Wavefront OBJ file of the C-alpha trace (Angstrom):
o trace
v 89.544 -105.626 -6.190
v 86.286 -106.539 -7.823
v 85.870 -103.602 -8.884
v 86.291 -103.943 -12.566
v 84.176 -106.967 -12.100
v 81.338 -104.905 -10.874
v 81.781 -102.795 -14.009
v 81.088 -105.336 -16.198
v 77.848 -106.796 -14.670
v 76.731 -102.942 -14.942
v 77.853 -102.026 -18.432
v 75.975 -105.672 -19.294
v 72.712 -103.577 -18.584
v 72.748 -105.893 -15.845
v 70.643 -104.399 -12.475
v 73.322 -105.126 -10.087
v 73.322 -102.765 -6.931
v 76.117 -101.617 -4.474
v 73.897 -103.127 -1.652
v 75.016 -106.637 -3.492
v 78.050 -106.034 -4.256
v 78.879 -105.239 -0.592
v 76.925 -108.366 0.247
v 79.289 -110.349 -2.128
v 82.218 -108.446 -0.530
v 80.974 -109.549 2.992
v 80.651 -113.141 2.335
v 84.061 -113.416 0.709
v 85.515 -111.472 3.668
v 83.355 -114.381 5.791
v 85.020 -117.352 3.518
v 81.657 -118.546 2.202
v 83.555 -119.888 -0.329
v 87.057 -120.350 -1.315
v 90.210 -119.176 0.819
v 90.239 -116.077 2.916
v 90.270 -113.851 -0.408
v 88.682 -111.914 -2.810
v 90.176 -113.614 -6.678
v 92.531 -112.200 -9.611
v 91.420 -111.805 -13.008
v 93.764 -114.463 -15.133
v 94.088 -115.413 -18.097
v 93.240 -118.876 -17.729
v 91.183 -121.703 -16.407
v 94.565 -123.438 -14.827
v 96.074 -120.033 -13.119
v 92.236 -118.825 -11.408
v 92.968 -122.830 -9.982
v 96.605 -122.013 -9.017
v 95.950 -119.236 -6.584
v 93.802 -121.399 -4.203
v 90.146 -120.336 -5.573
v 88.057 -121.902 -6.637
v 85.993 -120.914 -10.385
v 83.566 -122.479 -9.923
v 82.179 -121.894 -5.879
v 83.101 -118.376 -6.373
v 80.200 -118.843 -10.193
v 77.681 -119.410 -7.580
v 77.957 -117.529 -4.938
v 78.667 -114.001 -7.424
v 75.190 -115.004 -9.164
v 73.513 -115.845 -5.894
v 73.854 -112.093 -4.497
v 73.840 -110.351 -7.772
v 70.871 -111.591 -9.849
v 67.978 -111.459 -8.648
v 65.874 -112.490 -11.677
v 66.967 -116.208 -13.535
v 66.105 -114.214 -16.593
v 69.461 -112.429 -16.240
v 71.621 -115.704 -15.892
v 72.199 -115.861 -19.360
v 74.174 -112.288 -19.458
v 75.369 -112.139 -15.759
v 77.954 -115.268 -17.389
v 78.317 -113.919 -21.087
v 80.146 -110.863 -18.020
v 81.050 -113.776 -16.205
v 82.964 -115.216 -18.766
v 84.393 -111.449 -20.063
v 85.873 -111.056 -16.932
v 87.431 -114.244 -16.125
v 88.389 -115.454 -19.132
v 89.802 -119.080 -19.915
v 86.494 -120.070 -17.388
v 85.234 -123.238 -19.373
v 83.935 -126.897 -19.060
v 86.875 -128.733 -19.499
v 86.170 -132.262 -20.957
v 86.562 -135.815 -19.427
v 87.097 -137.802 -22.038
v 88.603 -141.503 -21.293
v 91.075 -141.085 -24.813
v 92.575 -138.016 -25.059
v 93.217 -136.937 -28.846
v 96.508 -134.991 -29.800
v 96.249 -131.921 -30.809
v 98.571 -131.612 -33.181
v 96.799 -134.671 -35.333
v 94.094 -132.265 -35.849
v 95.501 -128.981 -37.007
v 93.441 -127.826 -39.593
v 95.897 -128.577 -42.983
v 93.732 -129.726 -45.326
v 90.107 -129.582 -45.923
v 89.817 -132.804 -49.251
v 87.033 -131.782 -51.857
v 86.133 -135.124 -53.574
v 83.554 -135.281 -56.815
v 80.706 -137.133 -56.830
v 82.290 -140.277 -58.421
v 85.402 -140.289 -56.069
v 82.641 -139.436 -53.400
v 80.327 -142.407 -54.766
v 83.336 -145.383 -54.323
v 84.454 -144.449 -50.280
v 82.719 -147.521 -48.089
v 80.906 -147.150 -45.669
v 80.752 -148.944 -42.560
v 77.954 -149.903 -40.146
v 77.449 -148.417 -36.621
v 79.436 -151.291 -34.713
v 81.800 -151.778 -36.966
v 82.216 -148.055 -36.857
v 83.178 -147.672 -33.947
v 84.788 -151.132 -33.076
v 87.145 -149.847 -35.961
v 87.984 -146.084 -34.321
v 88.458 -148.084 -30.956
v 91.547 -150.629 -32.977
v 92.885 -147.157 -34.073
v 93.298 -145.333 -31.103
v 95.255 -148.701 -29.515
v 97.834 -149.033 -32.797
v 98.119 -144.999 -33.879
v 101.359 -143.555 -32.221
v 102.078 -140.170 -33.880
v 99.700 -137.322 -36.656
v 98.044 -138.750 -39.184
v 97.177 -136.324 -42.744
v 95.469 -137.669 -45.393
v 95.034 -141.438 -46.695
v 92.022 -143.437 -45.319
v 92.725 -145.454 -43.006
v 94.381 -143.139 -39.477
v 92.605 -140.447 -37.178
v 93.434 -137.310 -38.617
v 93.166 -134.690 -40.864
v 91.976 -134.682 -44.661
v 91.767 -137.855 -46.688
v 88.928 -140.533 -46.723
v 89.340 -141.934 -43.436
v 86.537 -141.681 -41.181
v 88.081 -140.482 -38.617
v 88.815 -137.417 -38.155
v 88.569 -133.813 -39.562
v 88.884 -131.550 -42.145
v 88.591 -135.124 -44.383
v 85.656 -136.217 -47.085
v 83.410 -139.203 -45.472
v 79.605 -139.718 -46.253
v 79.979 -142.226 -42.766
v 82.747 -141.094 -40.285
v 82.560 -139.709 -36.595
v 84.279 -136.532 -36.434
v 87.042 -135.644 -33.979
v 88.468 -131.992 -33.322
v 86.948 -130.097 -36.362
v 85.624 -126.238 -35.280
v 82.381 -126.965 -37.271
v 80.149 -128.938 -39.711
v 80.980 -128.586 -43.196
v 79.095 -131.695 -44.881
v 76.604 -132.405 -41.681
v 77.646 -137.214 -42.009
v 79.336 -137.261 -38.797
v 77.594 -140.472 -37.657
v 79.324 -139.123 -34.033
v 81.383 -135.827 -32.848
v 84.426 -136.421 -30.161
v 84.850 -132.637 -29.204
v 83.620 -130.829 -25.917
v 80.334 -128.057 -27.270
v 79.130 -125.368 -26.546
v 75.869 -123.539 -27.017
v 74.016 -120.950 -25.819
v 70.979 -120.208 -24.641
v 67.819 -118.672 -26.509
v 67.329 -114.944 -25.700
v 63.637 -114.464 -24.188
v 64.472 -110.922 -24.465
v 64.705 -110.917 -28.445
v 62.189 -108.375 -30.076
v 59.787 -110.040 -32.087
v 59.890 -108.527 -36.355
v 55.989 -110.086 -36.532
v 53.387 -110.182 -34.068
v 51.956 -113.425 -36.230
v 53.452 -115.840 -33.560
v 52.029 -114.427 -31.306
v 48.591 -114.665 -32.149
v 48.684 -118.412 -33.305
v 50.239 -119.778 -29.762
v 46.708 -117.549 -28.110
v 44.862 -120.923 -30.092
v 46.567 -122.721 -27.462
v 45.166 -120.584 -24.364
v 42.409 -121.490 -22.604
v 40.732 -119.194 -19.635
v 39.611 -119.525 -16.320
v 38.399 -117.539 -13.608
v 40.567 -117.952 -10.209
v 42.516 -116.257 -7.995
v 42.325 -113.545 -5.384
v 42.773 -110.658 -7.635
v 39.548 -108.915 -9.000
v 38.045 -106.855 -12.396
v 35.359 -104.641 -12.770
v 32.219 -106.730 -14.854
v 31.339 -103.625 -16.756
v 28.161 -106.002 -18.230
v 26.617 -106.709 -14.059
v 27.620 -103.859 -12.921
v 24.936 -102.493 -15.575
v 21.947 -104.734 -14.754
v 22.530 -103.965 -11.548
v 22.994 -100.205 -11.622
v 19.231 -100.690 -13.711
v 18.192 -103.372 -11.618
v 18.823 -100.876 -8.874
v 16.769 -97.436 -9.797
v 20.343 -95.686 -11.367
v 22.483 -95.935 -8.246
v 25.806 -97.772 -8.634
v 26.017 -101.116 -7.766
v 29.821 -101.811 -8.956
v 30.139 -106.235 -9.387
v 33.498 -107.231 -9.109
v 34.383 -110.897 -10.625
v 37.793 -112.758 -10.244
v 40.447 -111.576 -12.907
v 40.775 -114.544 -16.246
v 43.932 -116.263 -16.186
v 45.417 -118.346 -18.896
v 45.312 -121.731 -16.860
v 47.314 -124.186 -19.673
v 50.481 -125.583 -18.648
v 53.296 -125.966 -21.499
v 56.397 -127.254 -21.518
v 58.988 -126.390 -23.726
v 61.851 -128.532 -25.050
v 64.452 -126.771 -27.358
v 66.943 -128.257 -29.465
v 70.311 -126.096 -29.564
v 73.337 -126.084 -30.643
v 74.872 -127.985 -33.911
v 72.432 -127.312 -37.296
v 69.896 -125.307 -34.944
v 72.185 -122.754 -35.128
v 70.997 -121.853 -38.772
v 68.007 -121.114 -37.075
v 68.311 -119.430 -34.536
v 66.536 -115.836 -34.696
v 63.074 -117.809 -35.417
v 63.566 -119.482 -32.051
v 64.205 -116.943 -30.001
v 61.317 -114.991 -31.404
v 59.488 -117.971 -30.878
v 60.675 -118.210 -27.304
v 59.788 -114.941 -26.770
v 56.405 -115.182 -27.692
v 55.600 -118.151 -25.918
v 56.907 -116.657 -22.491
v 54.883 -113.785 -23.314
v 51.539 -115.931 -23.950
v 51.579 -119.216 -21.503
v 51.598 -118.214 -17.684
v 52.643 -122.033 -16.742
v 55.360 -122.613 -19.058
v 58.337 -124.977 -18.125
v 61.377 -124.989 -20.599
v 64.426 -127.709 -21.137
v 67.852 -127.567 -23.433
v 68.071 -130.969 -25.748
v 70.823 -131.261 -28.569
v 69.622 -133.362 -31.654
v 67.614 -135.839 -29.684
v 66.245 -135.905 -25.748
v 68.560 -138.753 -23.899
v 68.393 -139.178 -19.572
v 69.110 -135.894 -18.884
v 68.309 -132.101 -20.111
v 69.556 -128.209 -18.761
v 68.257 -124.726 -18.445
v 71.797 -123.406 -19.112
v 73.585 -124.246 -21.512
v 76.771 -122.661 -20.450
v 76.844 -124.686 -17.813
v 74.693 -128.266 -19.100
v 77.287 -130.385 -17.290
v 77.202 -128.870 -13.982
v 73.355 -128.638 -13.985
v 71.844 -131.948 -15.264
v 68.123 -132.218 -14.836
v 67.251 -136.040 -15.395
v 64.699 -136.701 -17.413
v 63.029 -139.261 -15.691
v 62.697 -136.307 -12.970
v 61.039 -134.142 -15.461
v 58.320 -136.682 -16.426
v 57.950 -136.641 -12.862
v 57.457 -133.465 -11.821
v 55.011 -131.938 -14.215
v 51.686 -134.200 -15.044
v 49.831 -135.145 -17.729
v 47.971 -131.254 -18.245
v 51.405 -129.601 -19.810
v 50.736 -129.835 -23.341
v 54.580 -130.941 -24.745
v 55.861 -128.910 -27.391
v 59.373 -129.831 -28.955
v 60.980 -127.492 -31.141
v 64.109 -128.813 -33.845
v 64.940 -129.519 -37.178
v 65.247 -133.477 -35.867
v 68.122 -133.130 -39.297
v 71.051 -135.688 -37.199
v 72.471 -138.884 -37.775
v 69.521 -141.705 -37.490
v 72.140 -143.455 -35.319
v 71.355 -140.989 -32.957
v 67.878 -141.744 -32.567
v 67.894 -145.268 -32.361
v 71.414 -146.260 -31.162
v 72.418 -146.592 -27.626
v 75.588 -144.537 -27.751
v 74.382 -142.661 -30.547
v 74.647 -139.268 -28.751
v 77.307 -137.201 -30.239
v 77.847 -135.919 -26.405
v 78.291 -138.810 -24.577
v 77.884 -142.216 -24.912
v 74.018 -142.474 -23.891
v 73.145 -146.112 -22.661
v 69.584 -145.745 -23.896
v 68.899 -144.783 -27.404
v 66.763 -141.476 -28.519
v 63.496 -143.297 -29.358
v 62.821 -144.848 -26.022
v 63.167 -141.403 -24.236
v 60.793 -139.912 -26.807
v 58.174 -142.758 -26.094
v 57.838 -142.215 -22.557
v 57.494 -138.772 -23.168
v 54.620 -138.993 -25.420
v 53.123 -141.750 -23.260
v 53.331 -139.238 -20.198
v 52.315 -136.254 -21.703
v 49.581 -136.868 -24.635
v 49.219 -133.892 -25.801
v 52.408 -133.221 -27.817
v 53.665 -132.002 -31.125
v 56.889 -130.838 -32.899
v 57.493 -127.796 -33.809
v 60.225 -128.144 -36.776
v 61.926 -124.884 -38.114
v 63.334 -126.971 -41.202
v 61.660 -126.018 -44.521
v 58.774 -128.823 -45.053
v 60.450 -129.003 -48.646
v 63.266 -130.685 -47.279
v 61.544 -132.780 -44.702
v 61.190 -135.903 -47.418
v 65.063 -136.089 -47.399
v 66.249 -136.246 -44.456
v 66.749 -139.763 -43.336
v 66.182 -138.689 -39.469
v 62.602 -136.252 -40.320
v 61.035 -139.837 -41.113
v 62.496 -141.187 -37.595
v 61.552 -138.397 -35.802
v 57.994 -138.142 -37.879
v 57.139 -142.077 -37.149
v 58.008 -141.278 -33.616
v 55.449 -138.305 -32.922
v 52.457 -139.810 -34.654
v 52.853 -137.363 -37.885
v 52.678 -134.961 -35.202
v 55.610 -132.486 -36.906
v 54.442 -129.152 -38.027
v 57.071 -126.997 -39.752
v 57.603 -122.905 -38.080
v 55.274 -121.158 -39.820
v 51.909 -119.303 -39.369
v 50.157 -122.075 -40.814
v 51.893 -124.734 -38.940
v 51.822 -123.188 -35.807
v 48.291 -122.754 -36.378
v 47.963 -126.404 -36.950
v 50.010 -127.733 -33.914
v 47.493 -125.445 -31.481
v 44.524 -126.646 -33.098
v 45.746 -130.472 -32.667
v 47.193 -129.413 -28.833
v 43.343 -127.892 -28.133
v 41.832 -131.535 -29.192
l 1 2 3 4 5 6 7 8 9 10 11 12 13 14 15 16 17 18 19 20 21 22 23 24 25 26 27 28 29 30 31 32 33 34 35 36 37 38 39 40 41 42 43 44 45 46 47 48 49 50 51 52 53 54 55 56 57 58 59 60 61 62 63 64 65 66 67 68 69 70 71 72 73 74 75 76 77 78 79 80 81 82 83 84 85 86 87 88 89 90 91 92 93 94 95 96 97 98 99 100 101 102 103 104 105 106 107 108 109 110 111 112 113 114 115 116 117 118 119 120 121 122 123 124 125 126 127 128 129 130 131 132 133 134 135 136 137 138 139 140 141 142 143 144 145 146 147 148 149 150 151 152 153 154 155 156 157 158 159 160 161 162 163 164 165 166 167 168 169 170 171 172 173 174 175 176 177 178 179 180 181 182 183 184 185 186 187 188 189 190 191 192 193 194 195 196 197 198 199 200 201 202 203 204 205 206 207 208 209 210 211 212 213 214 215 216 217 218 219 220 221 222 223 224 225 226 227 228 229 230 231 232 233 234 235 236 237 238 239 240 241 242 243 244 245 246 247 248 249 250 251 252 253 254 255 256 257 258 259 260 261 262 263 264 265 266 267 268 269 270 271 272 273 274 275 276 277 278 279 280 281 282 283 284 285 286 287 288 289 290 291 292 293 294 295 296 297 298 299 300 301 302 303 304 305 306 307 308 309 310 311 312 313 314 315 316 317 318 319 320 321 322 323 324 325 326 327 328 329 330 331 332 333 334 335 336 337 338 339 340 341 342 343 344 345 346 347 348 349 350 351 352 353 354 355 356 357 358 359 360 361 362 363 364 365 366 367 368 369 370 371 372 373 374 375 376 377 378 379 380 381 382 383 384 385 386 387 388 389 390 391 392 393 394 395 396 397 398 399 400 401 402 403 404 405 406 407 408
């Protein structure tokens, strides 16, 4: 039975009614998805599939039947994953990396003098050498400066030291020096219900608002009512006018995951304020740099992609384009085809950034990193050039300057 699933959703504070739950059960009984049977709670993804029931199909059906507003998608995803343990995206890598090679047994710590002696490779040499290592290496390796493994000074593997390498199998960033990451990564949506610790962000965003009287909703025009009543010898003459609406359109593109984890609280505050202040708001996520697709739901970002070309064509140039990201990455991720840590992108991120800024002439980049460190990050300098120096810190002054620019 799915009663426990229903109670799990209610415990997650999702507004799921009994009627909607009965609708889901009826859909299962009618065989809308999978076999004519209810899925059982299983421990692993493989067991769920072996039972003959496709978890993805049930996910979409239950979300459609039970969730009335897309703002609850994130809560639903967390509750769904908690009930059906092990539901996860399986990476489709072209070469399997044996996990026993990558078990964390050693985290190498070197002195600055020893680090200076380690030779860096260029992008092409790095990728070609990795390909050769895959072909040559047949067993697990630990330490050393050549093979894929753990520890050591090799540019390939986990928990070692190298000023410029490819990270494989490490649970999180340690030195932030990898130029590419070979891992399946999971991100979390920014919470738009986050309570703001300050109203300053909302006040700063209001500089971008542009009101116009439109629509069928009316409100009292107090000044005209007083004037008309006085001219009518004191007889009340009520005057109504259309309500004022903020007609500014905003396209918000947010970096998520990796180094942005350090800034989650502040970006959530900004996201909450933005959704409150702008009626016409569209948002998408990307990681580090924009490439040929973006997404709206981080838990299903590989299943629900939005082509960047489609986004460019969908929204007209009236939209104000706002990027939010720390611009902290390997420069290869911006300038090199295949530089993405997620997959082998055919075109460099710089090309997509230029297409977006050409399609939306009113644009700005909001950076949560302290402005004092910008000069020490090569990737931030590259992004600043691509943004025509329209990069502002995530501070009250920075937001006001960015909003002032977008209103010109």
